[in-house]
ZADO-1210 file (C-alpha; in nm, 4 decimals, padded with zeros to 6 digits):
<atoms>
<atom x="-01.3087" y="-01.5476" z="01.6859" code="MET" pos="1"/>
<atom x="-01.5387" y="-01.5148" z="01.9868" code="HIS" pos="2"/>
<atom x="-01.3767" y="-01.3985" z="02.3104" code="VAL" pos="3"/>
<atom x="-01.4525" y="-01.7218" z="02.4960" code="ASN" pos="4"/>
<atom x="-01.2928" y="-01.9257" z="02.2132" code="GLU" pos="5"/>
<atom x="-00.9838" y="-01.7018" z="02.2252" code="ALA" pos="6"/>
<atom x="-00.9563" y="-01.7497" z="02.6044" code="VAL" pos="7"/>
<atom x="-00.9945" y="-02.1295" z="02.5657" code="ASN" pos="8"/>
<atom x="-00.7318" y="-02.1369" z="02.2928" code="ASP" pos="9"/>
<atom x="-00.4998" y="-01.9355" z="02.5141" code="MET" pos="10"/>
<atom x="-00.5572" y="-02.1628" z="02.8108" code="ARG" pos="11"/>
<atom x="-00.4775" y="-02.4723" z="02.5984" code="SER" pos="12"/>
<atom x="-00.1603" y="-02.3017" z="02.4806" code="GLU" pos="13"/>
<atom x="-00.0590" y="-02.2252" z="02.8392" code="LEU" pos="14"/>
<atom x="-00.1250" y="-02.5789" z="02.9512" code="GLU" pos="15"/>
<atom x="00.2340" y="-02.6830" z="02.8623" code="SER" pos="16"/>
<atom x="00.3700" y="-02.3971" z="03.0769" code="ALA" pos="17"/>
<atom x="00.1542" y="-02.5179" z="03.3692" code="LEU" pos="18"/>
<atom x="00.2814" y="-02.8705" z="03.3188" code="THR" pos="19"/>
<atom x="00.6331" y="-02.7387" z="03.3080" code="ALA" pos="20"/>
<atom x="00.5792" y="-02.5457" z="03.6343" code="ALA" pos="21"/>
<atom x="00.4646" y="-02.8698" z="03.7961" code="ARG" pos="22"/>
<atom x="00.7374" y="-03.0976" z="03.6616" code="THR" pos="23"/>
<atom x="01.0556" y="-02.9007" z="03.5874" code="LEU" pos="24"/>
<atom x="01.3492" y="-02.9441" z="03.8262" code="PRO" pos="25"/>
<atom x="01.3688" y="-02.6551" z="04.0763" code="ALA" pos="26"/>
<atom x="01.6866" y="-02.5217" z="03.9182" code="GLU" pos="27"/>
<atom x="01.5009" y="-02.4617" z="03.5890" code="GLU" pos="28"/>
<atom x="01.2063" y="-02.2773" z="03.7418" code="LEU" pos="29"/>
<atom x="01.3736" y="-01.9311" z="03.7469" code="PRO" pos="30"/>
<atom x="01.3974" y="-01.9487" z="03.3671" code="GLY" pos="31"/>
<atom x="01.0315" y="-02.0446" z="03.3383" code="LEU" pos="32"/>
<atom x="00.9287" y="-01.7679" z="03.5771" code="ILE" pos="33"/>
<atom x="01.1347" y="-01.5189" z="03.3755" code="GLY" pos="34"/>
<atom x="00.9589" y="-01.6210" z="03.0540" code="ALA" pos="35"/>
<atom x="00.6203" y="-01.5937" z="03.2211" code="LEU" pos="36"/>
<atom x="00.7086" y="-01.2505" z="03.3631" code="GLU" pos="37"/>
<atom x="00.8029" y="-01.1347" z="03.0126" code="GLU" pos="38"/>
<atom x="00.4588" y="-01.2416" z="02.8871" code="ILE" pos="39"/>
<atom x="00.2886" y="-01.0710" z="03.1859" code="LYS" pos="40"/>
<atom x="00.4821" y="-00.7484" z="03.1343" code="ALA" pos="41"/>
<atom x="00.4025" y="-00.7363" z="02.7643" code="THR" pos="42"/>
<atom x="00.0297" y="-00.7818" z="02.8423" code="ALA" pos="43"/>
<atom x="00.0391" y="-00.5109" z="03.1117" code="LEU" pos="44"/>
<atom x="00.2147" y="-00.2647" z="02.8767" code="VAL" pos="45"/>
<atom x="-00.0587" y="-00.3180" z="02.6215" code="ARG" pos="46"/>
<atom x="-00.3309" y="-00.2704" z="02.8834" code="LEU" pos="47"/>
<atom x="-00.1819" y="00.0554" z="03.0095" code="THR" pos="48"/>
<atom x="-00.0649" y="00.2082" z="02.6803" code="ALA" pos="49"/>
<atom x="-00.2833" y="00.4929" z="02.5552" code="PRO" pos="50"/>
<atom x="-00.4860" y="00.4139" z="02.2497" code="VAL" pos="51"/>
<atom x="-00.4122" y="00.6730" z="01.9887" code="ILE" pos="52"/>
<atom x="-00.6904" y="00.7267" z="01.7410" code="GLN" pos="53"/>
<atom x="-00.5709" y="00.8686" z="01.4137" code="PRO" pos="54"/>
<atom x="-00.7312" y="01.1972" z="01.3341" code="GLN" pos="55"/>
<atom x="-00.9340" y="01.1962" z="01.0121" code="PRO" pos="56"/>
<atom x="-00.7634" y="01.3697" z="00.7270" code="ASP" pos="57"/>
<atom x="-00.9270" y="01.6553" z="00.5427" code="SER" pos="58"/>
<atom x="-00.8604" y="01.8040" z="00.2009" code="LEU" pos="59"/>
<atom x="-00.7504" y="02.1664" z="00.1762" code="LEU" pos="60"/>
<atom x="-00.8394" y="02.3947" z="-00.1117" code="SER" pos="61"/>
<atom x="-00.5673" y="02.5639" z="-00.3167" code="ILE" pos="62"/>
<atom x="-00.6222" y="02.8879" z="-00.1187" code="ASP" pos="63"/>
<atom x="-00.5892" y="02.7096" z="00.2148" code="GLU" pos="64"/>
<atom x="-00.2699" y="02.5316" z="00.0935" code="ALA" pos="65"/>
<atom x="-00.1232" y="02.8620" z="-00.0304" code="VAL" pos="66"/>
<atom x="-00.1808" y="03.0140" z="00.3135" code="SER" pos="67"/>
<atom x="-00.0467" y="02.7081" z="00.5035" code="THR" pos="68"/>
<atom x="00.2536" y="02.6366" z="00.2822" code="LEU" pos="69"/>
<atom x="00.3470" y="02.9956" z="00.2031" code="GLY" pos="70"/>
<atom x="00.3766" y="02.9167" z="-00.1652" code="MET" pos="71"/>
<atom x="00.2022" y="03.0764" z="-00.4624" code="SER" pos="72"/>
<atom x="-00.0899" y="02.9171" z="-00.6485" code="LYS" pos="73"/>
<atom x="00.1089" y="02.9078" z="-00.9670" code="SER" pos="74"/>
<atom x="00.3992" y="02.7305" z="-00.7903" code="TYR" pos="75"/>
<atom x="00.1659" y="02.4692" z="-00.6444" code="LEU" pos="76"/>
<atom x="-00.0041" y="02.4032" z="-00.9794" code="TYR" pos="77"/>
<atom x="00.3293" y="02.3784" z="-01.1613" code="ARG" pos="78"/>
<atom x="00.4846" y="02.1472" z="-00.8999" code="ASN" pos="79"/>
<atom x="00.1775" y="01.9505" z="-00.7887" code="ALA" pos="80"/>
<atom x="00.3259" y="01.6229" z="-00.9140" code="ASP" pos="81"/>
<atom x="00.6278" y="01.6642" z="-00.6827" code="LYS" pos="82"/>
<atom x="00.4179" y="01.6639" z="-00.3635" code="PHE" pos="83"/>
<atom x="00.2819" y="01.3341" z="-00.2350" code="SER" pos="84"/>
<atom x="-00.0005" y="01.5133" z="-00.0510" code="PHE" pos="85"/>
<atom x="-00.1646" y="01.6619" z="-00.3593" code="VAL" pos="86"/>
<atom x="-00.4814" y="01.5104" z="-00.5106" code="ARG" pos="87"/>
<atom x="-00.6280" y="01.6142" z="-00.8462" code="ARG" pos="88"/>
<atom x="-01.0013" y="01.6509" z="-00.8781" code="GLU" pos="89"/>
<atom x="-01.0416" y="01.7293" z="-01.2433" code="GLY" pos="90"/>
<atom x="-00.8366" y="02.0433" z="-01.2958" code="ARG" pos="91"/>
<atom x="-00.8606" y="02.1456" z="-00.9312" code="ALA" pos="92"/>
<atom x="-00.5981" y="02.0547" z="-00.6707" code="LEU" pos="93"/>
<atom x="-00.6744" y="01.9349" z="-00.3208" code="ARG" pos="94"/>
<atom x="-00.4175" y="01.8953" z="-00.0486" code="PHE" pos="95"/>
<atom x="-00.4117" y="01.6447" z="00.2362" code="SER" pos="96"/>
<atom x="-00.4054" y="01.8465" z="00.5555" code="ALA" pos="97"/>
<atom x="-00.2095" y="01.5689" z="00.7314" code="ARG" pos="98"/>
<atom x="00.0317" y="01.5451" z="00.4425" code="GLY" pos="99"/>
<atom x="00.0930" y="01.9201" z="00.4422" code="VAL" pos="100"/>
<atom x="00.1620" y="01.9110" z="00.8173" code="GLN" pos="101"/>
<atom x="00.4087" y="01.6202" z="00.7747" code="GLU" pos="102"/>
<atom x="00.5776" y="01.8059" z="00.4910" code="TYR" pos="103"/>
<atom x="00.6169" y="02.1180" z="00.6992" code="LEU" pos="104"/>
<atom x="00.7480" y="01.9184" z="01.0018" code="SER" pos="105"/>
<atom x="01.0064" y="01.7581" z="00.7785" code="GLY" pos="106"/>
<atom x="01.1237" y="02.0911" z="00.6481" code="ARG" pos="107"/>
<atom x="01.1609" y="02.2317" z="00.9994" code="ARG" pos="108"/>
<atom x="01.3891" y="01.9447" z="01.1075" code="ARG" pos="109"/>
<atom x="01.6420" y="02.0152" z="00.8363" code="ARG" pos="110"/>
</atoms>
């Protein structure tokens, strides 16, 4: 959807709120203002929140995984199916760097 179309759609959706602001009895206006403030606050939070770009994942070799995990090659080959961060490329194993870090973080919390 084009930006101008989105703005026009939003304006048409807000038309009922504008009508309510013009026609509601005065004692009901605080509720309307509260609802509008909630919308405004939500939009402001989204505008000011940092955008976190996920870091690209890389694949580690068996030697890199041995060094990072502190496990032997033979252990990693025997237990590769138990780790969600292992990928097989033929007979070789590759390890998701992000997955290894998440695994290590989980072990440290225990």
